[in-house]
C-alpha positions in Angstrom: 107.6 -19.9 7.9 105.3 -18.1 10.1 106.3 -14.0 11.0 104.2 -13.0 13.9 102.1 -15.9 13.8 100.8 -15.4 10.4 101.8 -17.2 7.2 100.1 -13.9 4.9 102.4 -11.9 5.9 105.6 -14.2 5.4 103.8 -14.7 2.0 103.5 -10.8 1.0 107.4 -10.1 2.5 108.4 -13.1 0.2 106.5 -11.5 -2.7 107.9 -7.8 -2.5 111.8 -9.2 -1.8 110.9 -11.0 -5.2 109.2 -8.0 -7.0 112.3 -6.0 -5.8 114.7 -8.4 -6.8 113.3 -8.4 -10.1 113.0 -4.7 -10.2 116.8 -4.2 -9.4 117.6 -6.6 -12.2 115.7 -4.6 -14.9 117.3 -1.4 -12.9 121.1 -2.5 -13.6 119.9 -2.5 -17.4 119.7 1.2 -17.2 122.2 1.8 -14.4 123.6 1.0 -11.2 122.5 4.4 -9.4 119.0 3.3 -10.7 118.8 -0.3 -9.4 120.3 1.0 -6.0 117.6 3.8 -5.8 114.9 0.8 -6.8 116.8 -1.5 -4.0 116.7 1.0 -1.6 113.2 2.0 -2.0 112.0 -2.0 -2.0 113.8 -2.1 1.3 112.1 0.8 3.2 108.9 -1.2 2.1 109.9 -4.5 3.3 110.7 -2.3 7.0 107.3 -1.2 7.0 105.6 -4.8 6.1 107.6 -5.7 9.1 106.6 -3.0 11.1 102.6 -3.5 10.3 103.2 -7.0 10.8 104.4 -6.7 14.2 102.0 -3.9 15.3 99.2 -6.3 14.0 100.5 -9.4 16.1 100.8 -6.7 19.3 97.2 -5.6 18.8 95.9 -9.1 18.4 97.6 -10.0 21.6 96.7 -7.3 23.4 92.6 -7.3 22.1 92.4 -10.1 24.6 93.5 -8.0 27.4 91.1 -4.9 26.4 89.6 -3.4 23.4 91.4 -0.6 23.9 94.8 -1.9 24.1 94.6 -3.6 20.5 93.5 -0.3 19.1 96.3 1.5 21.1 98.5 -0.7 19.5 97.6 -0.7 15.9 97.7 3.2 16.3 101.0 3.5 18.1 102.3 1.2 15.2 101.2 3.2 12.8 102.7 6.4 14.2 106.1 4.6 14.2 105.6 3.5 10.9 104.9 6.6 9.6 108.1 8.5 11.6 110.6 6.1 10.2 109.0 6.3 6.7 109.6 10.0 6.7 113.1 9.7 8.3 114.0 6.7 5.6 112.7 8.6 2.4 115.1 11.5 3.7 118.1 9.7 4.6 117.8 8.1 0.7 117.1 11.4 -0.9 119.2 14.0 1.3 121.7 11.6 2.4 122.0 9.0 -0.2 121.2 11.2 -2.5 119.3 8.7 -4.7 117.2 9.5 -7.6 113.6 10.0 -6.6 111.8 8.3 -9.2 113.2 5.0 -9.1 113.5 4.8 -5.4 109.6 5.7 -5.3 109.1 3.0 -7.8 111.0 0.5 -5.9 108.7 1.4 -3.1 105.3 1.0 -4.8 106.2 -2.0 -6.8 107.4 -3.6 -3.5 104.3 -2.4 -1.9 102.1 -3.8 -4.6 102.9 -7.4 -2.9 99.9 -6.3 -0.5 97.5 -7.2 -3.7 99.1 -10.6 -4.5 98.3 -11.5 -0.9 94.6 -9.9 -1.3 94.3 -12.0 -4.3 95.3 -15.4 -3.2 93.2 -14.2 0.3 89.8 -14.0 -2.2 90.5 -17.3 -3.9 90.7 -19.0 -0.9 87.8 -17.6 1.0 85.9 -18.3 -2.7 87.0 -22.0 -2.5 85.9 -22.9 0.9 
């Protein structure tokens, strides 16, 4: 499955979902509140990845028109992602009253899937 024209973003999102699922399962061993905080942090990271993938796709499609259009798409995507992450973290902490440490750990664990995707790209590049 290709997401926004790339296999890499699909692999990263699949990796994030698998890591978050394993983390939620481990969180249930502690308590349901820890598991829900880890799940919410992971969902925030996956939303961040989807927005990043969309803005990179838009930048590549706009760069054929002008380089400024591609840079503008990346910058506007960055601003949107930062604002949305701030709002989602605030909702998780203030509205849902989730524990901060498991929430942030869920976010960080999901973000670590980028490393696995990068390792895969590095391995393929050195074999060609």
